[in-house]
N, C-alpha and C positions, 0 to 999 in steps of 0.2 A: 738642116739635115745633119745626120751623124758624120757625114763626110766633109762638112763645112764648105759646100759648093757655093752657097750664098751667105755672105756675112751681113747680118742685120744691124749689129751694133758692136762697138768696141770701146773699152774704157780708156785706151791709150795708156801711157805711163802714169802710174799713180804711186804715191808713197804709202798707200794703205794696203791692207790685206783683204779688201772687199771692194765691191762696186755694185751700185743699184742701177739696174736698167729700168727705164720707164717706157710708157706707151706700148706695152706688150699686148698681144691679142688674147682675149680670154679663151681658154680651152686649147691653146696652141702649145705644142711641145717645143722647148728651146734647148739647144745644146751649148755647153760652155767648155772652154779650156783656157789655160793661162801659161804665160812665160814669165820669167823673172830676169832681172839684170842686177849685177853687183855694182859697187861704186865705180868700177873701171869700165862699166857698160858692157861687160861680158854677158852674153845672153844665153839662157838655158834653152833646152828643147821644149816642145809643147808638153804640157801635162796630159794625163789621160782625160778624156772628155767625160763630163757629167751632164745630166739633163734634168729638166723639171718641166712640169706642166703648169702654165699660167692659169690661175684661178682667181677671177675677180668677182664671181657671182655667188651670192649667198644661197643657202639651201632654201627649199620650199617645204613648209610644214603646214599641217592643218589638224586641229583638234576635232574629235567627234567621229561618228555620230554618237550621241547619248540619247537615252530615253527622255521624253519630255517631262516625266514626273517620277520622283523617288519618295518613298516613305521612310527612308533612312538617310543618315548623314554620310554614310560611306558607300561609294560606288566607283566604278572604273570609268576613266576618261581615256578612250583610245586616241591615237594620233597616227598620221602618216607623215613620212619625212623622206625627202630625196635631195640629192645634190649631183649635178651633172659632171663634176670634175674630181674633187678630192674626197667626197663622201661626207656624211653627217657625223659630227663629233658628239653633239648632244642637243637636247631639246629642253626648253623651259616652258612650264605651264603657268598661265596667268588667268585669274578669275576676278569677277566683280560680283558683289552681292547687292541685289535690289538697286542697280544703277549707280552704286558708289564707285569709287576709284578702283582701278585694277591693282591687284596684289599678286606677287609671284608665289606660287604654291611649291613648297619644298625647295630642293636644289635643282640639279640637272638630271635628265633622264636619257637613257640610251635605248630603252625598250618600251614598247607599247603593250598593254595599256598602263596608265598611271593610276594607282590606287588613291583616289581623292577622298578627303574627309572635309565636309562642309562645316563651317563654324556654327551653323544653325539653320533654321528655316529661311526660305527666301528663293528668289529667282536668281540663278547663277548663269553668267555668260562666260565663255571660255575662249581663249586663243593660245597658240603656241608660237614661240620664236626659236628658230634653229640656228646653230653655229656649225660651220663646216670645219674640216681638218686643217685649214690654214687661217682660221679665225675670222672668216667673213660671217657677219651676223645679219640675219633676216630682219627686215623692218616690221614693226608691229602693224597688224592689219587695221583698217578703218573700222570694220564691223567685226563682231564676234564670230568665231567659227561655228559655235553651237551653243545652245541654251537648254538648261534643265531647271525644274522647280523642285525644291525640297519642301515637302509638306508633312510635318510631324503631328499636326493637330487632328485628333479624332473628331469625327462629326458628333454632334449632340445626339443623345439617345432619342428615339422617336417618342413623341408625347401625344396625348389626346387620342389614344388608340380606341377605336370603336369596332366591336365585333358583333356582327349580326348573324344570328343562327339561320340555318336553312336546312332543307332536307338533304342529308349526307354531305353537307358543305358548310363552310363558315366564310363570310365576307368580312375582310379586315380592311379598315381604312385609317389614315392618320393625317 
């Protein structure tokens, strides 16, 4: 608490100007203050207190939804991102083409959607990985978040057209 009613941990005397506390609870606010001693063990008063929120949990992100089919190599891949404590710093987009290995697209992104440009035709799987403001990094998912197919091949022109005349009508088959 800000009044230091309960002391959870102390560094004790240390020759360093820092101390790392361990086993802190995620999402908990912790308050800190320090004293110092000189070579003759004269002790200062307490410093002003500072506080921080412990953040051990990475953000949660998800790519999509995307349309199942695109007739162009450029389209948007939206994403959602949230972090319970420090906030989302950035998101990275990964894709694989036709079941190949995943590749990172571009750099890092802070806003959705991501303007994606596919290298060519194929089936693309996407996922995102987020990093929060204290550098906790999300683990890659087991399965893709979403999938889209890029199809740039036009269908062949119809052949073997047969037109049968009729009274005020034409019957066309191929």
